[in-house]
C-alpha positions as CSV (number, residue, x, y, z in Angstrom):
1,M,-1.2,78.5,91.5
2,G,-2.3,80.2,94.7
3,C,-1.6,83.8,95.5
4,C,-2.4,84.8,99.1
5,L,-2.0,87.7,101.5
6,S,1.1,87.5,103.7
7,A,-0.4,86.2,107.0
8,P,0.9,84.2,109.9
9,D,0.1,80.5,110.3
10,D,-2.2,79.9,113.2
11,D,0.1,77.5,115.0
12,D,3.6,78.7,114.4
13,A,5.9,76.4,116.1
14,G,8.9,78.5,116.6
15,G,12.2,77.0,117.4
16,G,13.2,76.6,113.7
17,L,16.1,74.2,112.9
18,D,18.9,74.9,110.4
19,P,17.3,77.8,108.5
20,V,18.6,78.2,104.9
21,S,18.5,81.6,103.3
22,G,19.2,83.1,99.9
23,T,19.1,86.5,98.4
24,H,18.2,87.5,94.8
25,Q,18.7,91.1,93.5
26,F,17.2,92.3,90.2
27,T,16.4,95.5,88.4
28,I,13.1,96.6,86.9
29,R,14.1,98.7,84.0
30,Q,11.9,101.2,82.2
31,Y,9.5,101.3,85.2
32,S,7.3,103.9,83.6
33,Q,6.5,101.6,80.7
34,T,5.3,98.8,83.1
35,K,2.5,101.0,84.4
36,G,-0.8,100.3,82.7
37,I,-0.3,96.6,82.2
38,G,-3.4,96.1,84.4
39,S,-4.1,95.1,87.9
40,G,-3.3,91.5,88.8
41,K,-0.7,91.3,86.1
42,S,2.9,90.8,87.1
43,I,6.5,91.1,85.9
44,L,8.7,88.1,86.9
45,S,12.3,88.1,88.0
46,R,14.7,85.5,87.0
47,Y,14.7,82.2,88.8
48,F,16.9,81.7,91.9
49,T,17.5,78.8,94.2
50,V,17.1,78.5,97.9
51,D,17.3,75.2,99.8
52,G,17.3,73.3,96.6
53,R,14.0,74.8,95.4
54,T,13.4,77.3,92.5
55,W,11.9,80.7,93.4
56,Y,11.1,83.9,91.6
57,V,9.6,87.3,92.4
58,R,6.4,88.8,91.0
59,F,6.1,92.6,90.8
60,Y,2.6,94.1,90.2
61,P,3.1,97.7,89.0
62,D,-0.7,98.3,88.8
63,G,-1.4,96.5,92.0
64,Y,-2.7,93.1,92.8
65,T,-6.4,94.1,92.9
66,P,-8.4,96.6,90.8
67,N,-8.0,100.3,91.6
68,S,-5.2,99.7,94.1
69,Q,-2.9,102.6,94.9
70,F,-0.2,100.2,96.0
71,V,2.3,98.1,94.0
72,A,2.5,94.5,95.1
73,L,5.4,92.1,95.6
74,Y,5.1,88.3,95.9
75,V,7.6,85.5,96.0
76,Q,6.7,82.2,94.5
77,T,8.3,78.7,94.4
78,L,7.9,76.2,91.6
79,Y,5.9,73.4,93.2
80,K,6.7,69.8,92.2
81,P,4.7,66.8,93.4
82,H,7.8,65.2,94.9
83,C,8.8,68.4,96.9
84,R,7.8,68.7,100.5
85,A,6.0,71.7,101.8
86,V,8.3,74.3,103.3
87,R,7.8,77.2,105.7
88,A,9.7,80.4,104.8
89,R,10.0,84.0,105.8
90,F,10.7,86.6,103.1
91,T,11.9,90.2,102.9
92,F,11.6,92.7,100.0
93,E,13.9,95.7,99.9
94,L,14.0,98.6,97.5
95,L,17.5,99.8,97.0
96,K,18.9,103.3,96.4
97,P,21.5,103.9,93.7
98,D,24.3,103.6,96.3
99,G,23.0,100.2,97.4
100,T,21.5,101.3,100.7
101,V,17.9,100.3,101.6
102,G,15.3,102.9,100.8
103,Y,12.3,100.8,101.8
104,A,11.7,97.3,103.1
105,R,9.0,95.0,104.4
106,R,9.4,91.5,106.0
107,S,6.8,88.8,106.6
108,D,6.0,88.7,110.2
109,R,6.1,84.9,110.5
110,P,7.0,81.9,108.3
111,C,4.4,81.1,105.6
112,S,3.7,77.7,104.2
113,F,4.6,77.1,100.6
114,D,2.8,73.9,99.5
115,R,0.6,72.5,96.8
116,Y,-2.3,74.6,97.9
117,C,-0.5,78.0,98.1
118,N,3.0,78.4,96.6
119,C,2.9,82.2,96.4
120,W,3.0,84.7,99.3
121,G,3.6,88.4,99.5
122,F,2.3,91.9,100.1
123,R,-0.7,93.3,98.2
124,V,-0.1,96.7,99.8
125,F,3.7,96.8,99.7
126,V,4.1,100.6,99.0
127,T,2.0,103.2,97.3
128,R,3.0,104.2,93.8
129,E,3.2,107.8,94.9
130,A,5.8,106.9,97.6
131,L,7.6,104.6,95.2
132,E,8.0,107.3,92.6
133,G,8.7,110.1,95.1
134,A,12.0,111.7,96.1
135,D,11.8,110.8,99.8
136,L,12.5,107.1,99.3
137,G,14.9,107.7,96.5
138,V,14.6,104.2,95.0
139,L,13.5,105.2,91.5
140,H,16.6,106.2,89.5
141,G,17.0,106.4,85.8
142,D,13.5,104.9,85.4
143,S,14.8,101.8,87.1
144,I,14.1,100.1,90.5
145,K,16.4,97.7,92.2
146,V,14.7,95.0,94.3
147,R,16.3,92.6,96.7
148,C,14.4,89.6,97.9
149,T,15.6,87.4,100.7
150,V,14.0,84.0,101.4
151,E,14.7,82.2,104.6
152,V,13.4,78.6,104.7
153,V,12.7,77.4,108.2
154,N,12.6,73.7,108.9
155,S,10.4,74.2,111.9
156,R,9.6,71.6,114.5
157,R,6.0,71.2,115.7
158,K,5.4,71.2,119.4
159,N,6.0,67.7,120.7
160,R,2.7,66.2,121.6
161,G,3.7,62.5,121.3
162,G,6.8,62.5,123.5
163,N,9.3,59.8,122.9
164,Q,7.0,57.8,120.6
165,A,6.8,60.6,118.1
166,R,10.6,61.0,118.1
167,A,11.0,57.2,117.7
168,A,8.5,57.1,114.8
169,A,10.3,60.0,113.1
170,A,13.7,58.3,113.5
171,A,12.3,55.1,112.1
172,A,10.9,56.9,109.1
173,A,14.2,58.6,108.5
174,M,16.0,55.2,108.5
175,A,13.7,53.6,106.0
176,P,15.4,53.1,102.6
177,Q,14.2,55.1,99.6
178,S,11.4,53.6,97.6
179,D,12.5,51.6,94.6
180,F,9.0,50.9,93.2
181,A,9.5,53.1,90.1
182,A,12.9,51.5,89.3
183,N,11.5,48.0,89.8
184,A,8.5,48.7,87.6
185,M,10.7,50.1,84.9
186,R,13.1,47.2,85.0
187,F,10.2,44.7,84.7
188,L,8.6,46.5,81.8
189,K,11.9,46.6,79.9
190,S,12.4,42.9,80.5
191,G,9.7,42.1,77.9
192,R,7.9,39.7,80.3
193,A,4.9,42.1,80.1
194,P,4.1,42.3,76.4
195,F,3.0,45.5,74.8
196,D,-0.7,45.7,74.4
197,V,-1.3,48.8,72.4
198,K,0.2,50.3,69.2
199,F,0.2,53.8,67.8
200,S,0.9,54.9,64.3
201,V,2.4,58.4,64.0
202,G,3.5,59.6,60.6
203,G,3.9,56.1,59.3
204,T,6.0,55.0,62.3
205,V,4.5,52.4,64.7
206,F,5.2,52.6,68.4
207,E,4.3,49.9,71.0
208,A,3.5,50.6,74.6
209,H,1.7,49.4,77.7
210,G,-1.8,50.8,77.9
211,L,-1.9,51.1,81.7
212,V,1.4,52.9,81.7
213,V,0.6,55.6,79.2
214,A,-2.9,56.0,80.6
215,A,-1.5,56.6,84.1
216,Q,0.7,59.5,82.9
217,S,-1.8,61.1,80.4
218,E,-5.5,61.8,80.6
219,W,-5.6,61.9,76.8
220,F,-4.4,58.3,76.6
221,A,-6.6,57.3,79.5
222,T,-9.6,58.5,77.6
223,A,-8.5,57.1,74.3
224,L,-7.9,53.7,75.7
225,Y,-10.4,53.4,78.5
226,G,-13.1,55.9,77.8
227,H,-14.9,58.2,80.2
228,G,-15.8,56.0,83.1
229,D,-18.7,53.7,82.3
230,E,-19.0,55.0,78.7
231,G,-16.6,52.4,77.4
232,R,-13.7,52.8,75.1
233,W,-13.3,55.0,72.1
234,A,-13.9,53.2,68.8
235,E,-10.2,53.7,67.9
236,A,-9.1,51.7,70.9
237,G,-10.6,48.6,69.4
238,M,-8.4,48.9,66.3
239,Q,-5.2,47.0,65.8
240,C,-3.2,50.2,65.7
241,I,-4.4,53.7,66.8
242,T,-3.5,56.4,64.3
243,I,-2.4,59.7,65.8
244,S,-2.0,62.9,63.8
245,D,-1.0,66.5,64.6
246,T,2.4,65.5,65.9
247,T,5.7,64.1,64.6
248,P,7.2,60.6,65.2
249,E,10.1,62.3,67.0
250,A,7.9,64.2,69.3
251,F,5.8,61.1,70.0
252,E,8.9,59.2,70.8
253,G,9.8,61.9,73.2
254,V,6.4,61.7,74.9
255,L,6.8,57.9,75.3
256,Y,10.3,58.4,76.8
257,Y,8.9,60.9,79.3
258,I,6.0,58.6,80.2
259,Y,8.3,55.7,81.0
260,H,11.2,57.7,82.5
261,D,9.5,60.7,84.1
262,E,12.1,63.0,82.5
263,L,12.7,64.7,79.2
264,P,14.5,62.8,76.4
265,E,17.9,64.5,76.6
266,E,19.5,62.3,73.9
267,L,16.7,62.8,71.5
268,I,16.8,66.5,72.0
269,K,20.5,66.7,71.4
270,A,20.4,64.3,68.4
271,S,17.8,66.5,66.7
272,G,20.5,69.1,65.9
273,D,18.1,71.9,66.9
274,E,17.4,71.9,70.6
275,A,15.1,74.9,70.5
276,A,12.9,73.4,67.7
277,M,12.8,69.9,69.3
278,T,11.8,71.4,72.6
279,R,9.0,73.3,70.9
280,E,7.7,70.0,69.4
281,L,7.8,68.3,72.7
282,F,6.0,71.3,74.3
283,D,3.3,71.0,71.6
284,A,3.0,67.3,72.2
285,A,2.9,67.5,76.0
286,D,0.0,70.0,75.7
287,M,-1.8,67.8,73.1
288,F,-1.6,64.7,75.3
289,L,-2.4,66.6,78.5
290,I,0.9,65.8,80.3
291,E,1.1,69.0,82.4
292,R,4.4,68.3,84.1
293,M,6.2,67.6,80.9
294,K,4.6,70.7,79.4
295,R,6.0,72.8,82.3
296,M,9.4,71.2,82.0
297,C,9.5,72.1,78.3
298,A,8.3,75.6,79.0
299,S,11.1,76.0,81.5
300,R,13.6,74.8,79.0
301,L,12.2,77.2,76.3
302,R,13.0,80.1,78.5
303,R,16.7,79.6,77.6
304,F,15.9,80.5,74.0
305,I,14.1,83.7,74.6
306,K,16.0,86.4,72.8
307,E,15.5,89.3,70.4
308,D,14.6,87.2,67.3
309,T,12.6,84.5,69.1
310,V,10.7,86.2,71.9
311,R,7.6,87.0,69.7
312,S,7.3,83.4,68.3
313,I,7.8,81.9,71.8
314,M,5.1,84.2,73.2
315,E,2.7,83.2,70.5
316,L,3.5,79.5,71.3
317,A,2.8,80.1,75.0
318,Q,-0.5,81.9,74.3
319,A,-1.6,79.2,71.9
320,H,-1.1,76.6,74.6
321,S,-2.2,78.7,77.6
322,C,1.1,78.6,79.3
323,K,1.0,81.8,81.5
324,E,4.5,81.3,83.0
325,L,6.2,81.2,79.6
326,E,4.1,84.0,78.3
327,Q,5.1,86.1,81.3
328,A,8.7,85.3,80.8
329,C,8.5,86.7,77.3
330,Q,6.7,89.8,78.5
331,T,9.4,90.4,81.1
332,Y,12.1,90.1,78.5
333,L,10.3,92.6,76.3
334,G,9.8,94.9,79.3
335,R,13.5,94.8,80.1
336,R,14.7,95.7,76.6
337,R,16.4,99.0,76.2
338,P,15.0,101.4,73.6
C-alpha cells in the first residue's frame, strides 16, 4: 500500500460534481504509552464509510520518518480491484475537551486514491511539543480526540473532445453490466465442462476445473501448470493430488471462494464457531496465495478481537504477515484502560 505526502495533482480539473463527504471522530487514549512505538509505525482508527468506500485513519505518534519532531496523520481507503479510483480532500482536526477545534489542517487540493496510492496525509502535521503543550489544549486526560473529514469529489476533466467525448461517455453509461462471470459460473455448474483435477484433503476428495483454480490462485497455477516452461509438478500427473496442512472444511471454503469470489457464509455459520472457521479460512487463503480472500478473512477476524482473543489473533496475523490485522490488535491493546 502506498503512503505519500499530501500534494496537489498536476492537472486538477476543478468544477467537482456531487461531492460526498463523511466525518469520523475517534479518541487516542493513553497517548503517552503510544510514544516510543517507532517511526513509521501507526495506530489505526476504526473503519468508516464515505461514498460507499471503507476508510480509516493512521496516526504516527513517533513520526512518519526517523528522527521526526512531528506526529503524522494519514487517511487510507481499502482498495479493491473493482473499485474505481477516487479523488478526495481530507481534513484532520484536533479537538479540545469542549469539542472546539484546537488545531486543524486540510489538504490543499483533491488527491487521487487508486491502486498505486491509497493513502494520503501529512508527514509534518504538528510537532509533538505543540501537541502536548497547553496552548493548543488538545491533550486532556492523556487522550487526544481526532476528527477526520473526507470529501470525495467526482471531478470532471477539462473537455478536450467536445460533443464526441460526451457522447462516448453517455454510451458507456448506457451499456448493460457485464454478465461474463455469471455466464461462466452457470456453464461450469451445468456439468457440460467436466472436472479435470481432483484433490484429496484429509481423506475427502474434491473435484474442480484446473483453469478456474489456477486463475484464482498462484499456488494452484504452479501446482498444475508449473513455472512457465519448466513443466508441471510431478503431483499434477497423478490421478488425485494430495494436500496436507489444511482441513476438508477449509479447502471446501477455498473452492467456494474460487468459484463465487466471496466467502462461504453458509459454511461459516454451519461450523458452529464462526471465529474458528474464519481462522481456518484465513490460514488456507494464505497457504494457497489467495490474497483477496486472506484480506477478507482478516477483516472478518477484526470482529473477534477482544480481551481473551487479541493475543492469539495477533500471533496469527504475525505468522501470516498480515500487517493490517496485526495493527488492529495493537490498536486494541493500546486503547485498553489500565
